[in-house]
Backbone as a ProteinNet text record, in pm:
[ID]
protein_1_A
[PRIMARY]
MKVAIFGGTFNPPHNTHVKIARAAAEICDKLIVMPCGIPPHKSCDVDAEVRLRLARLAFPFACVSDSEIKKQGKSYTVETLREIKEQYPSAQLLLVIGGDSLRDFDGWYRPDEICRLATLVVAHRIHKTFEKTVEHVKRKYGAQVVFLD
[TERTIARY]
561.8	475.3	484	370.3	363.7	326.4	411.3	386.4	368.4	251.4	222.6	236.6	295.5	313.8	236.2	148.2	68.6	97.2	178	217.8	153.9	162.9	111.5	96.6	56.8	34.5	-94.9	-194.2	-325.4	-373.6	-384.7	-409.2	-542.6	-654.2	-678.4	-699.4	-706.3	-743.5	-887.9	-913.4	-1048.4	-1093.5	-1215.5	-1276.1	-1192.8	-1128.9	-1046.7	-926.3	-865.7	-755.1	-802.7	-919.7	-972.1	-998.2	-1055.4	-1079.9	-948.7	-848.2	-717.7	-659.6	-665.5	-610.5	-684.8	-815.9	-893.1	-854.8	-839.1	-798.4	-657.7	-568.8	-432.2	-431.4	-516.8	-523.6	-563.1	-635.6	-678.2	-563.4	-455.2	-346	-219.6	-228.9	-109.5	-145.1	-41.2	-59.7	-61.7	4.7	10.3	10.7	-76.1	-81.3	-35.2	67.1	116.6	81.2	0.7	-31.4	67.2	133.2	244.7	223.3	159	151.5	292.3	324.3	460.3	471.2	593.3	619.6	628.8	742.2	763.4	777.5	673.9	680.6	782.2	864.3	965.5	910.9	790.6	740.6	621.4	570.8	454.1	449.2	373.8	356.7	235.3	232.6	124	81.1	-43.8	-89.7	-152.8	-163	-219.9	-107	-104.4	-2.8	7.3	128.9	153	79.2	74.9	5.4	-145	-200.4	-342.9	-365.9	-280	-293.8	-279.5	-190.7	-173.5	-301.8	-359.7	-485.2	-596.5	-605.6	-707.5	-684.3	-558.4	-527	-567	-543.7	-582.3	-733.8	-807.9	-953.6	-998.5	-930.5	-971.3	-933.4	-825.9	-773.3	-766.5	-878.9	-874.2	-834.4	-840.3	-808.8	-661.4	-580.6	-438.9	-354.5	-226.8	-130.8	-94	-124.6	-90.2	35.9	141.9	273.1	303.2	370.5	414.2	564.3	628.4	774.5	824.1	754.7	799.1	773.3	667.2	634.4	738.3	789.5	890.8	1026.9	1051.5	1180.6	1200.9	1324.7	1360.1	1387.7	1337.6	1362.8	1260.1	1290.6	1198	1186.9	1069.9	1042.8	1062.5	1158.7	1184.2	1141.7	1067.3	1013.8	1122.5	1233.7	1339.7	1390.9	1400.7	1448	1347	1219.4	1113.6	1116.2	1133	1139.2	1258.6	1372.2	1489.2	1457.2	1392.5	1357.8	1259.7	1161.2	1063.2	1128.2	1219.6	1291	1374.1	1429.4	1502.9	1408.4	1287.6	1190	1135	1119.6	1063	1157.4	1272.9	1375.5	1333.4	1243.4	1203.9	1074.9	1017.8	891.1	910.5	808.9	801.1	732.4	799.2	741.7	664.8	547.9	463.2	446.1	477.3	459.8	335.7	234	106.2	113.6	95.6	100.9	-13.6	-42.2	-143.1	-80.8	-165.6	-118.2	-39.8	-77.2	-4	138	155.1	288.9	374.3	313.1	387.7	432.4	344	377	495.7	504.2	609.5	727.6	733	830.2	975	1003.8	1141.5	1191.7	1103.1	1141.4	1158.2	1131.3	1146	1293.5	1323.6	1458.9	1487.5	1591.6	1639.5	1533.5	1470.7	1368.4	1423.6	1551.6	1612.9	1614.4	1651.3	1654.2	1513.1	1421.4	1281.1	1234.6	1267.6	1224.2	1296	1416.5	1484	1422.2	1370.7	1315.6	1169.6	1093.1	948.7	888.3	781.1	695.4	604.2	590.4	501.2	358.6	269.1	128.4	55.2	7.3	-46.7	-199.2	-254.7	-399.6	-440.5	-501.7	-546.8	-660.9	-759.3	-878.5	-859.2	-776.9	-762.5	-619.9	-598.5	-464.6	-398.6	-473.4	-414.7	-349.2	-400.9	-344.3	-196.2	-156.1	-21.3	68.7	27.7	109.5	251.7	266.1	399.9	478	410.3	476.5	522.9	438.8	475.5	595.5	592	704.8	832.7	822.2	939.6	998.5	912.9	959.4	1017.7	956.2	1009.8	1147.4	1158.2	1283.6	1393.9	1364	1465.8	1511.3	1417.2	1449.3	1437.5	1396.7	1377	1260.1	1162.7	1049.2	955.9	897.1	782.2	662.3	567.7	450.3	324.9	234.7	104.8	-0.8	-120.7	-229.7	-322.5	-374.4	-468.5	-605.7	-701.5	-837.6	-904.6
-1352.8	-1357.8	-1224.7	-1173.2	-1050.5	-1085.8	-1040.1	-1062.3	-926.3	-905.1	-778.8	-797.1	-696.9	-696.3	-578	-606.5	-503	-512.3	-420.5	-423.1	-311.3	-323.9	-220.5	-273.5	-184.6	-229.2	-309	-274.3	-337.8	-339	-217.4	-193.2	-122.8	-183.7	-316.6	-306.8	-422.1	-416.9	-367.3	-282.6	-227.9	-239.5	-193.1	-210.7	-152.1	-37	21.8	-66.7	-123.4	-218	-334.4	-386.1	-499.6	-458.9	-340.8	-293	-277.8	-221.5	-205.9	-342.8	-435.4	-568.6	-639.5	-627.1	-690.8	-631.6	-499.9	-435.5	-479.9	-490.9	-535.6	-680.2	-763.4	-903.6	-917.8	-818.1	-820.4	-796.9	-735.6	-699.7	-783.5	-888.3	-969	-1116.9	-1198.5	-1343.4	-1393	-1319.1	-1356.4	-1228.9	-1222.9	-1109.5	-1155.2	-1088.7	-1117.3	-998.8	-1024	-923	-942.4	-832.6	-840.6	-749.8	-801	-719.4	-699.3	-576.2	-550.9	-588.5	-619.9	-652.1	-525.1	-459.3	-331.7	-224.2	-141.3	-39.5	68.9	111.9	213.4	354.8	381.1	518.9	548.8	447.4	472.9	371.1	404.1	308.6	221.8	107.5	14.2	-41.6	-18.3	-58.1	-197.6	-264.8	-399	-497.8	-605	-709.2	-762	-787.4	-832.4	-962.4	-1055.7	-1182.5	-1161.8	-1067.4	-1035.5	-973.6	-880.4	-817.4	-920.3	-1017.2	-1123.9	-1206.5	-1244.7	-1322.1	-1241.9	-1113.3	-1028	-1017.4	-1004.8	-995.8	-1124.8	-1237.1	-1363.9	-1373.8	-1316.8	-1313.5	-1213.8	-1099.3	-992.8	-1021.2	-1097.9	-1119.3	-1268.9	-1339.8	-1484	-1515.6	-1418.2	-1435.2	-1410.6	-1379.7	-1348.4	-1439.1	-1439	-1504.8	-1403.2	-1431.4	-1341.2	-1396.3	-1319.1	-1363.8	-1314.8	-1398.5	-1360.7	-1330.2	-1316.6	-1302.9	-1175.4	-1063.4	-942	-951.6	-1018	-1033.6	-1121.6	-1220.5	-1310.4	-1243.7	-1135.5	-1065.8	-1002.2	-990.3	-912	-769.6	-671.4	-532.2	-479	-360	-289.6	-358.3	-341.2	-398.7	-292	-313.9	-221	-285.1	-210.4	-259.8	-312.1	-242.1	-284.1	-423.6	-455.2	-588.1	-695.3	-663.7	-757.5	-780.4	-674	-688.2	-773.4	-756.8	-839.7	-987.2	-1016.2	-1155.8	-1212.6	-1134.3	-1183.4	-1201.9	-1113.4	-1127.8	-1255.8	-1294.3	-1421.5	-1539.3	-1529.6	-1637.9	-1647.4	-1531.4	-1524.2	-1443.9	-1500.3	-1421.6	-1369.5	-1437.6	-1391.4	-1308.4	-1288.1	-1215.8	-1065.4	-999.1	-853.4	-822.8	-746.9	-713.7	-582.7	-581.6	-463.5	-430.9	-309.4	-267.8	-179.9	-229.1	-158.6	-66.7	64.4	163.9	263.3	334.7	439.5	571	664.4	796.3	866	842.9	903.9	849.2	721.5	662.2	716.7	738.6	798.3	939	1013.5	1150.3	1151.1	1049.6	1041.9	954.8	917.4	819.6	861.7	989.9	1036.4	996.7	977.9	941.6	792.1	710.9	567.1	528.5	412.9	358.7	299.6	350.2	303.9	311.3	428.3	439.2	412	443.1	417	267.2	187.1	42.5	-15.1	38.1	-5.6	10.7	124.4	152.3	65.7	20.2	-73.4	-212.9	-245.5	-379.1	-392.9	-283.5	-297.4	-175.5	-200.2	-93.7	-48.8	81	134.1	137.9	72.1	69.1	149.8	266.9	361.8	359	335	336.9	476.2	548.4	683	719.7	788.8	820.4	940.1	1033.8	1156	1162.8	1112.4	1103.7	1239.9	1340.7	1471.8	1531	1498	1549.5	1514.3	1402.8	1352.9	1367.2	1443.3	1455.1	1501.9	1605.3	1655.7	1553.7	1487.3	1385.9	1270.5	1225.1	1115.1	1154.5	1271.9	1317.3	1326.4	1373.6	1381.7	1242.9	1146.5	1011.2	945.3	967.3	912.6	970.6	1101.9	1170.4	1134.8	1142.4	1123.1	977.5	882.5	742.3	651.4	706.7	624.3	529	567.4	480.8	462.8	344.2	320	331	415.5	438.5	418.4	334.8	317.2	336.8	373.7	394.6	275.1	246.2	137	200.1	155.1	208.8	150.5
-2619.8	-2503	-2428.5	-2387.9	-2309.3	-2165.4	-2072.8	-1930.7	-1865.1	-1806	-1738.6	-1588	-1523.7	-1379.9	-1324.2	-1231.2	-1165.8	-1017.1	-968.8	-829.2	-750.5	-619.5	-531.3	-390.7	-302	-164.6	-154	-235.6	-230.4	-84.6	-32.8	109.4	132.1	105.9	49.5	-101.5	-170.6	-312.2	-323.7	-424	-440.4	-584.9	-611.7	-743.7	-856.9	-833.9	-940.5	-969.5	-866.3	-889.1	-977.4	-947.1	-1023.1	-1168.4	-1189.4	-1326.6	-1403.9	-1339.5	-1404.8	-1439.2	-1345	-1368.6	-1482.2	-1485.2	-1593.9	-1729.6	-1735.2	-1861.1	-1900.4	-1803.6	-1832.3	-1881.9	-1824	-1865	-2011.8	-2063.4	-2203.9	-2301.8	-2255.2	-2347.5	-2327.3	-2245.5	-2220.9	-2222.3	-2220.8	-2214.7	-2070.5	-1982.5	-1840.6	-1758.5	-1658.6	-1567.6	-1430.2	-1378.7	-1244.9	-1155.3	-1054.5	-954.9	-840.9	-802.3	-709.9	-589.1	-483	-361	-305	-271.2	-222.5	-75.1	-36.6	102.2	184.2	173.2	242.3	134.8	115.9	10.4	45.3	-51.7	-24.2	-12.3	-65.5	-71.8	18.8	87.9	172.4	284.5	385.5	494.2	465.1	528.7	505.2	640.2	676.2	808.9	814.1	701.5	697.3	672	749	737.7	593.8	548.9	411.8	379.6	472.5	448	429.6	502.2	487.1	349.9	309.9	177.8	66.7	85.4	-13.3	-25.5	86.9	83.2	16.4	49.2	-13.9	-164.3	-205.7	-348.6	-420.1	-357.8	-421.1	-438.2	-345.6	-358.4	-465.8	-472.2	-564.5	-709.8	-731.7	-867.4	-901	-900.4	-928.3	-1072.8	-1159.1	-1301.1	-1331.6	-1228.4	-1247.3	-1158.9	-1187.7	-1100.3	-992.1	-867.5	-757.3	-692.3	-699	-652.3	-511.1	-435.7	-302.1	-296.8	-411.9	-412.6	-343.7	-358.9	-290.1	-139.7	-103.4	38.5	108.2	36.8	94.3	111.9	39.2	46.9	182.9	219.6	337.6	290.1	358	320.3	222.6	173.7	85.1	-50.8	-111.8	-243.2	-349.6	-437.3	-546.8	-677.9	-756.7	-883	-975	-982.7	-1074	-1039.4	-910.9	-870.2	-909.7	-892.2	-931.4	-1082.6	-1159	-1305.2	-1347.4	-1281.7	-1312.8	-1290.7	-1179.6	-1148	-1249.8	-1287.3	-1384.3	-1520.8	-1555.9	-1683.3	-1684.8	-1570.1	-1561.7	-1582.6	-1528.5	-1542.2	-1683.9	-1749.8	-1885.2	-1975	-2008.3	-2079.5	-2216.9	-2284.6	-2418.1	-2416.1	-2298.6	-2289.1	-2297.3	-2349	-2340.5	-2208.4	-2121.4	-1992.1	-2000.8	-1937.9	-1929.2	-1781.7	-1743.1	-1605.1	-1596.2	-1529.1	-1517.2	-1395.7	-1422.3	-1314.4	-1331.6	-1225.8	-1232	-1275.6	-1312.4	-1353.4	-1244.1	-1118.4	-1007.1	-999.4	-1028.7	-1027.8	-1141.8	-1257.6	-1368.3	-1331.2	-1269.5	-1227.9	-1131.4	-1044.9	-944	-987.2	-1113.5	-1162.3	-1140.4	-1146.7	-1122.6	-984.4	-888.7	-753	-730.4	-830.8	-818.2	-819.2	-765.5	-767	-904.4	-970.8	-1102	-1213.3	-1231.1	-1335.5	-1475.2	-1496.7	-1627.3	-1658.6	-1561.3	-1583.2	-1593.5	-1516.2	-1527.1	-1671.8	-1731.4	-1869.4	-1971.5	-1940.9	-2030.6	-2021.8	-1904.8	-1884	-1926.3	-1917.9	-1939.1	-2007.6	-2078.1	-2130.3	-2016.6	-1999.6	-1897	-1952.4	-1885.1	-1923	-1816.5	-1854.9	-1759.1	-1760.3	-1642.7	-1626	-1579.5	-1669.8	-1636.2	-1728.5	-1675.1	-1754.2	-1847	-1807.5	-1887.7	-1941	-2061.7	-2119.1	-2133.5	-2173.6	-2199.5	-2075.1	-1958.8	-1834.6	-1822.9	-1879.8	-1860.7	-1982.8	-2083.9	-2204.2	-2173.5	-2090.7	-2056.8	-1975.8	-1883.2	-1801.2	-1888.3	-1978	-2067.2	-2152.6	-2209.4	-2291.5	-2210.1	-2087	-1998.7	-1972.8	-1939	-1908.1	-2033	-2146.9	-2271.9	-2302.5	-2290.6	-2323.6	-2223.5	-2095.8	-1992	-1979.2	-1991.6	-1965.8	-2087.8	-2201.2	-2319.1	-2304.3	-2225.1	-2194	-2312	-2316.4	-2402.7	-2309.7	-2346.7	-2262	-2345.1	-2293.7	-2355.7	-2247.8	-2290.8	-2196.1	-2196.2	-2080.1	-2061.4	-2042.3	-2121.3	-2107.7	-1985.1
[MASK]
+++++++++++++++++++++++++++++++++++++++++++++++++++++++++++++++++++++++++++++++++++++++++++++++++++++++++++++++++++++++++++++++++++++++++++++++++++++

């Protein structure tokens, strides 16, 4: 079973988010959209409960989870992946991210463990732009990286 996780602030969810989620849904058995509670890398001016309601409207074809919103403190991807792995121990986890997130991946909390837990599924239109970044992430963290059309 393949379980894809697509997280973000969704401040607000927009058409590109929906396109990415639809493409991700095509390559997995279960898609979990995960609006974050308190993002560690950016500020968010829209209340988490409002973003959750908007995400549920924008992604009716996915499971929209409130688990990060219910947490106290910042939402770290690695912690979410650990929890999902506990729920689906035999599943292959796919972490859906944008090209900008891949570029900034070195700044994430525990990128090495993220790569052990999940395959990075990168949504980006121009693959060649990220060849060096992909090679760096593969070499440094042992990541599996695939592109999402």
